[in-house]
C-alpha positions in Angstrom: 1.1 2.8 6.2 -0.7 1.3 3.2 -3.6 0.5 5.5 -3.9 4.1 6.6 -4.0 5.1 3.0 -6.8 2.6 2.3 -8.8 3.8 5.2 -8.4 7.5 4.2 -9.4 6.7 0.6 -12.5 4.7 1.9 -13.5 7.7 4.1 -13.0 10.1 1.2 -15.3 7.9 -0.9 -17.9 8.1 1.9 -18.0 4.3 2.4 -18.1 2.3 5.6 -16.0 -0.8 5.9 -19.1 -2.9 5.4 -20.0 -1.1 2.2 -16.5 -1.4 0.7 -16.5 -5.1 1.7 -19.8 -5.6 -0.2 -18.4 -4.0 -3.3 -15.4 -6.3 -3.2 -17.2 -9.5 -2.1 -15.2 -9.9 1.1 -16.1 -9.6 4.8 -15.9 -6.3 6.7 -13.3 -8.0 8.9 -11.1 -8.4 5.8 -11.3 -4.7 5.2 -10.5 -4.0 8.8 -7.4 -6.2 8.6 -6.2 -4.4 5.5 -6.6 -1.0 7.2 -4.7 -2.2 10.3 -1.9 -3.5 8.0 -2.4 -7.2 9.2 -2.6 -8.5 5.7 -0.1 -8.0 2.8 -2.1 -7.2 -0.3 -1.1 -8.2 -3.7 -1.3 -6.0 -6.8 -4.5 -7.5 -8.0 -6.3 -6.9 -4.8 -5.0 -3.4 -4.6 -6.3 -2.7 -8.1 -9.7 -4.1 -7.0 -9.8 -1.9 -4.0 -8.9 1.2 -6.1 -11.6 0.4 -8.6 -14.2 0.0 -5.8 -13.1 3.3 -4.3 -12.9 5.0 -7.7 -9.5 6.3 -7.0 -6.0 5.8 -8.6 -4.1 2.9 -7.2 -1.2 5.4 -6.5 -3.3 6.9 -3.7 -3.3 3.5 -1.9 0.4 2.9 -2.2 2.8 4.4 0.4 5.2 7.0 -1.0 8.5 5.5 -1.7 11.8 7.2 -1.8 14.3 6.6 -4.6 17.9 6.7 -3.7 20.4 7.4 -6.5 24.0 6.6 -6.1 26.0 9.5 -7.4 29.5 8.7 -6.3 31.3 5.5 -5.5 34.4 5.6 -3.3 36.9 2.8 -3.5 39.5 2.1 -0.9 42.7 0.3 -1.0 42.6 -2.9 0.9 45.7 -4.1 2.6 47.4 -7.0 0.8 46.7 -9.5 3.7 42.9 -9.2 3.1 
C-alpha cells in the first residue's frame, strides 16, 4: 500500500523512477522495490523521499484507522477456572 502511494506521488511530481533515484542517490531498482512494497522503509528514508517529491510525508503513508474502545464488558468466570 505504501509503495502504491510512493508511485502515485512520484507520478504526480512528473518524475521517472530513474529521476527520483538520482535525487536520492540510490538506484532505480531501489525505487522500484519501494514501489512494489518489497522493502520496509524507515522514517528517515520516507522523509527523504517526501522531500525529493516535494510533498508532505503524510501523502506517502497509508491511511490508518484508529479504534477506540468505548465499552468494556466483564464476565463472571466459573470458580474452577
